[in-house]
N, C-alpha and C positions, 0 to 999 in steps of 0.2 A: 904692690909693685906692678902687677899686670895692668890695673886700671890706669896707673900713671903712664905706663908705656903706651897703652892704647890711646890715651889722651894726646900724648906727644905725637903719635903716629897720625892721628886725625888732624892735628894742627899742621903738621908737615904737609899732609896731602892737601889740606885747604889752602895753604900757602902756595903749593905747587900749582893748584888749579887757578888760583887768582893770578899768579905770575903769567901763566899761559893765556888766560883771557885778556889780561891787560897788554901782554906782548903782542897778541894778534891785533888789538885795536891800535896800539902805537905804531906797529909796523905798517898797517894799512894807511895810517895817517902820514907816517914818515918812514919810508922804506930804509932809510939810513939810521933809524933810531938805535942808539947805543944801549948796552946793558945798563949803564948808569941811568939813562932816561927811563928805561923800563922799570928799574928798581924804584926810582922816585915815583913814577906813576902808580906802581903797585903798593906804595907805602911801606916798602921794606928796604933794608940796607943791601948794598951791592953784594955783600958776602952771602946773603940768603939766596939771591938769584943764582950765584955761582955754585952754591951748595946743591942746587937741584939740576943745574945745567952748566957743565964745565966750560962751555964756550957759546958764543952767539950762534955759530953754525949748528951746535947741538940743540939749541932752543928752537931754531927755525926748522930743523929736521923733525923735531917732535910735533911742531905745529903742522907740518906737511903730513906726517903720519895720521894725525887726527883728521885732517882735511880728506885724505884718501879714504879713511874709514867712513866718514860722513857721505862721501861720494858713492861708496860701495853700497851703503844702506839705502841711499836715494835711488840708485840704479835698480836694486832688488824690489823696492817698493813700487817703482814706476812700472815694472814689468809684471808684477804679481797678478795672476788670474787672467792675463791677456793671451788669447790664442793666436791672433793674427800677428805674424812677425813684423809687418810694417807698423802696425799700431803699437806693438810692444817696443820697437826701436824708438818711435816718436815719443811715447810716454816716458821712456827711460831718459832720452835726451832732455826733455822738458823738466823732468824731476831733477836730473843731475845739474842742469843749468842753475836752478834755484840755489843749490849749494855752491856750485862753481863760481857764481857771481860774487858770493861773499868772499871766496878765497882767491879770486883771480889775480889780485895784486900780490898776494902771498906766493902764488905759484910762479909769477913772473920774478919775484924776488928770490925764490928758492932756486931758480935756474942758475943763479950766480953762485950758489953754495952747495945745494944738494946735487945739482946737475940734472939734466934731462934724463940721463940714463938711470939715475937713482929714482926719479919720479916714475919713469916707465916701469922699473922693477916693482915698485910699490903697487902699481896699477895692474899687475899681472893677473890677479884673481878676477878682477872686473873684466879684463880683456878676455879671459878664458870663457866666461859666461857669454860675452858678446859674440865670440867665435861660434859657439853652439847655436845661438839665436840666428846669426847670419847664415850659417850652414843650413839650418832648417828652412829659412826663407829662400835660399838658392835652390834647395831640393824641391821646394813647392812652387818654384818659378814666380814667387812674389818679388824676389830680387833678381836682377840680371847684372852680372859683372864679369869682366875678363879676369878679375883677381880671385884667387881662392879666399875662403872665409878668413883665415888668419891674417892675410895681407890686407884684406878689406877692413878688418878690425883696427889695424894700425892706421890706415888712412882716416877712418872715422875719429880715432883718438887725436891724431894730429890736426884734424879739422877743428875739433873743439878747442885745442890749444890756440890755434890760429884765430878763432873767433874771440877768445879771451884777450889775445894781444890786440886785436882790432878795437875792442872796447877800451882797453887800457890806453891805446894811442889816439882815442877820440874819433875813430873812423866809423863807429857804430854805437848806437845808444844801448845801454844795458837793458832797457825796456824791450827793445825789439830783438835783442841778441838770441834769446832762447828760441823764439819762433824761427828765426833765420837759421840757427844751428840745426834745428830739427829738420827743416825742409832740405837744407844742404846735405845732411847725412843721408836722408832718404833718397834724394836724387843721385847721390854718389853711389848708392846701392842699386841704381837702375829703376827706381820707382818714377813713373812719369811725373813731371813737375806739377801738372794740374792736380793729380791725385794727392801728391805729397803736400801741396799747399792747402788743399781742401781738408785733408785729414788733420794737419796740424792746427788749422784754424778752428776746426770742430773741437779738438782736444783743449785748445788754449782759450776757448770762449768763456 
């Protein structure tokens, strides 16, 4: 009985994973994709999708949670082992953008459902780490800003969302967006534009 239960559980989890992967692809292709479309693309019946996710909003919310987790891991990996606050911020933004570029259409879509407040709350742990890094940079005079570190972290976060929207609206290419975002975040923290540009170019080469 236990082996049958385990097998059923594995199948259910595999179905759930497939639905999420297919849903992300479908929603990036068509932001208005319905649960029926997602079910057909995943090769399951509509009832199976609803068995895992009671609504389209719940499905999108789960995808956003996964996106935030991926962003958090990229942020940590980008900063790991880097002492200079400016380089740590630049590496973090470049690493985060690689993930954010994949999810930027999803995040734009989520703003209709999860709401920006919901996304902001999910990003709280990432922001907390950013505040610590920015505070260290301010203390060491690497960064210069009239804003305290917590407010500056909010500004940086909103700048990244704005860059995503600029790409979505065709104002900036995805290829150059990561570099532009990193330079913009550094200059917003008071790093001279020439140094910010040179640092990002070196890291992005």
